[in-house]
C-alpha positions as CSV (number, residue, x, y, z in Angstrom):
1,M,39.1,68.3,-22.5
2,P,42.1,66.6,-20.8
3,S,42.7,67.9,-17.1
4,E,46.2,69.3,-18.0
5,V,44.3,71.7,-20.8
6,I,41.9,72.9,-18.2
7,L,44.8,73.7,-15.7
8,R,46.5,75.6,-18.4
9,W,43.5,77.4,-19.3
10,Q,43.1,78.3,-15.5
11,R,46.8,79.0,-15.0
12,E,46.6,81.6,-18.2
13,L,43.4,83.1,-16.6
14,E,45.2,83.7,-13.3
15,D,48.0,85.5,-14.9
16,W,45.6,87.6,-16.8
17,L,43.7,88.2,-13.4
18,Q,46.9,89.1,-11.5
19,R,48.1,91.5,-14.2
20,R,44.8,93.3,-13.8
21,K,44.8,93.1,-9.9
22,L,41.6,91.2,-10.1
23,P,40.7,88.2,-7.7
24,I,42.7,85.4,-8.8
25,G,40.0,82.9,-7.5
26,L,37.8,84.0,-10.4
27,A,40.2,81.8,-12.6
28,Q,39.0,78.7,-10.9
29,S,35.5,79.6,-10.4
30,T,35.2,80.8,-14.2
31,V,36.8,77.5,-15.3
32,S,34.9,75.0,-13.2
33,R,31.7,76.7,-13.4
34,H,30.6,75.0,-10.2
35,L,32.0,76.9,-7.3
36,M,29.2,78.3,-5.2
37,N,30.7,81.8,-4.7
38,H,31.4,82.3,-8.5
39,E,28.4,84.6,-8.9
40,D,29.4,86.7,-5.9
41,M,32.7,87.2,-7.1
42,I,31.6,88.2,-10.5
43,A,29.1,90.8,-9.1
44,R,32.0,92.5,-7.5
45,L,33.4,93.4,-10.7
46,D,32.3,96.5,-12.5
47,P,30.4,95.8,-15.8
48,S,33.6,96.4,-18.0
49,Q,35.7,94.0,-15.8
50,R,32.9,91.2,-16.3
51,S,32.9,91.7,-19.9
52,E,36.7,91.7,-20.4
53,L,36.8,88.7,-18.1
54,Q,34.1,86.7,-20.2
55,K,35.9,87.7,-23.6
56,R,39.4,86.5,-22.2
57,S,37.9,83.2,-20.7
58,D,35.9,82.6,-24.0
59,Q,39.1,83.2,-26.2
60,L,41.1,80.5,-24.1
61,F,38.2,78.2,-24.0
62,H,37.7,78.3,-27.7
63,R,41.5,78.3,-28.4
64,S,41.8,75.1,-26.5
65,L,39.0,73.5,-28.1
66,D,40.0,74.2,-31.6
67,A,43.7,72.9,-30.8
68,C,41.9,69.4,-30.7
69,H,43.0,68.2,-27.4
70,G,41.5,64.7,-26.4
71,A,40.4,61.9,-28.7
72,C,38.8,64.3,-31.3
73,V,36.4,61.4,-32.0
74,L,33.9,63.6,-33.9
75,R,36.6,64.1,-36.7
76,A,35.3,60.7,-38.2
77,P,32.3,61.7,-40.4
78,E,30.1,58.8,-39.2
79,F,30.2,60.0,-35.6
80,A,29.7,63.7,-36.6
81,K,26.7,62.6,-38.5
82,I,25.3,61.1,-35.3
83,V,25.3,64.3,-33.8
84,G,24.2,66.3,-36.6
85,D,21.3,63.9,-37.3
86,A,20.2,64.0,-33.5
87,M,20.5,67.8,-33.4
88,L,18.2,67.9,-36.6
89,F,15.7,65.4,-35.3
90,H,13.4,67.6,-33.5
91,M,13.9,70.9,-35.7
92,G,10.5,72.2,-36.3
93,T,8.9,70.5,-33.4
94,K,10.9,71.5,-30.3
95,Y,13.2,74.4,-31.6
96,E,14.4,76.0,-34.6
97,L,18.2,75.7,-35.8
98,D,20.0,78.2,-37.6
99,R,23.2,76.5,-38.0
100,L,25.6,73.9,-36.6
101,V,29.1,72.8,-36.8
102,V,30.2,69.5,-35.4
103,M,34.1,70.0,-34.8
104,P,36.1,67.1,-33.8
105,N,35.6,67.5,-30.0
106,H,32.8,70.0,-29.7
107,V,29.7,71.3,-31.5
108,H,28.4,75.0,-32.1
109,A,25.0,75.6,-32.9
110,I,22.5,78.3,-32.9
111,V,19.1,77.0,-31.5
112,Q,15.8,79.0,-30.5
113,F,13.8,76.6,-28.5
114,Y,9.9,76.8,-28.6
115,P,8.2,77.8,-25.3
116,E,7.3,74.3,-24.3
117,S,11.0,73.2,-24.8
118,D,13.9,73.8,-22.6
119,L,17.5,74.0,-23.3
120,S,18.8,71.8,-20.5
121,V,16.2,69.0,-21.1
122,V,16.9,68.9,-25.0
123,S,20.6,69.3,-24.8
124,H,20.6,66.5,-22.2
125,S,18.7,64.4,-24.7
126,W,21.2,65.1,-27.5
127,M,24.3,64.4,-25.5
128,R,22.5,61.1,-23.7
129,Y,21.6,59.8,-27.3
130,T,24.6,60.8,-29.0
131,A,27.1,59.2,-26.3
132,R,25.1,56.2,-26.3
133,Q,25.5,55.7,-30.0
134,I,29.1,56.6,-30.4
135,N,30.1,54.7,-27.3
136,Q,28.4,51.8,-28.9
137,A,30.0,52.2,-32.2
138,L,33.5,52.5,-30.4
139,G,33.0,49.6,-28.1
140,T,33.4,51.8,-25.2
141,S,31.2,53.3,-22.2
142,G,31.1,56.2,-19.7
143,P,31.1,59.9,-20.3
144,F,31.4,61.4,-23.8
145,W,30.4,65.0,-23.1
146,Q,31.4,67.6,-20.7
147,P,28.5,67.5,-17.9
148,E,27.0,71.0,-19.0
149,P,26.8,72.9,-22.4
150,F,28.4,76.0,-22.7
151,D,25.8,78.1,-23.6
152,H,24.9,82.0,-24.4
153,I,21.9,83.8,-25.0
154,I,21.9,85.9,-28.2
155,R,20.8,89.5,-27.2
156,S,21.2,91.4,-30.2
157,P,21.1,91.2,-34.1
158,E,24.8,92.0,-34.3
159,Q,25.5,89.2,-31.8
160,F,23.4,86.7,-33.9
161,R,25.5,87.8,-37.1
162,Y,28.6,87.5,-35.3
163,L,27.7,84.0,-33.9
164,Q,26.7,83.1,-37.4
165,Q,30.1,84.0,-39.0
166,Y,32.1,82.3,-36.0
167,I,30.3,78.9,-36.6
168,L,31.1,79.3,-40.4
169,D,34.7,80.2,-39.8
170,N,35.5,77.8,-37.0
171,P,36.7,74.9,-39.1
172,A,39.0,77.1,-41.1
173,K,40.3,78.8,-38.0
174,A,41.0,75.4,-36.6
175,K,42.8,74.4,-40.0
176,L,40.4,71.6,-40.5
177,R,40.2,69.9,-43.9
178,P,37.0,69.1,-45.6
179,G,35.5,65.7,-44.1
180,E,36.9,66.6,-40.7
181,F,34.0,68.5,-39.6
182,L,30.3,68.8,-40.3
183,Y,28.6,72.1,-41.1
184,W,24.9,72.5,-41.7
185,E,22.8,75.8,-42.0
186,R,19.0,76.6,-42.5
187,A,19.8,78.0,-45.8
188,A,20.7,74.8,-47.1
189,S,17.9,72.7,-47.9
190,N,19.2,69.4,-47.2
191,P,20.4,67.8,-43.9
192,P,23.9,66.8,-43.5
193,E,25.1,63.8,-45.4
């Protein structure tokens, strides 16, 4: 995501925190996810404040993604297919995939890893492989994905169903036309074309 979009997200979060008389420093630590004192600041909030902050931050983040800032390279079906194929490659051997959507500038997926597999190892493999393939096709080089995936642990059947619906609805919410995204779900018997 372009730096000006990230700064706008941070400023909106700062305004939101200020209106609630919460520490404004939480905005930068939430957006960057790399500040050493982030967990300490979060721990000082009561559970309802933590939940509200997470929801608001997620809303701002996903709104920014859906606005398709940046190059939106994955809008091209051939590049979306590279990502979809890579994510489906080890399905049944390293993880189970429930569904995925490749949006123009990001991906959503519900994945359950087998005990011998690890989210960070597999996701870095996906990102490394797809970045290399797409950069080669574009004649470019350098970073393609943000350094760390934005992940959640699904803790309830209700949350699972909510996220399934979120992934299904995401292209329509972003006002994408057919061909501008790639959608696959386990119920569909064939991998994405």
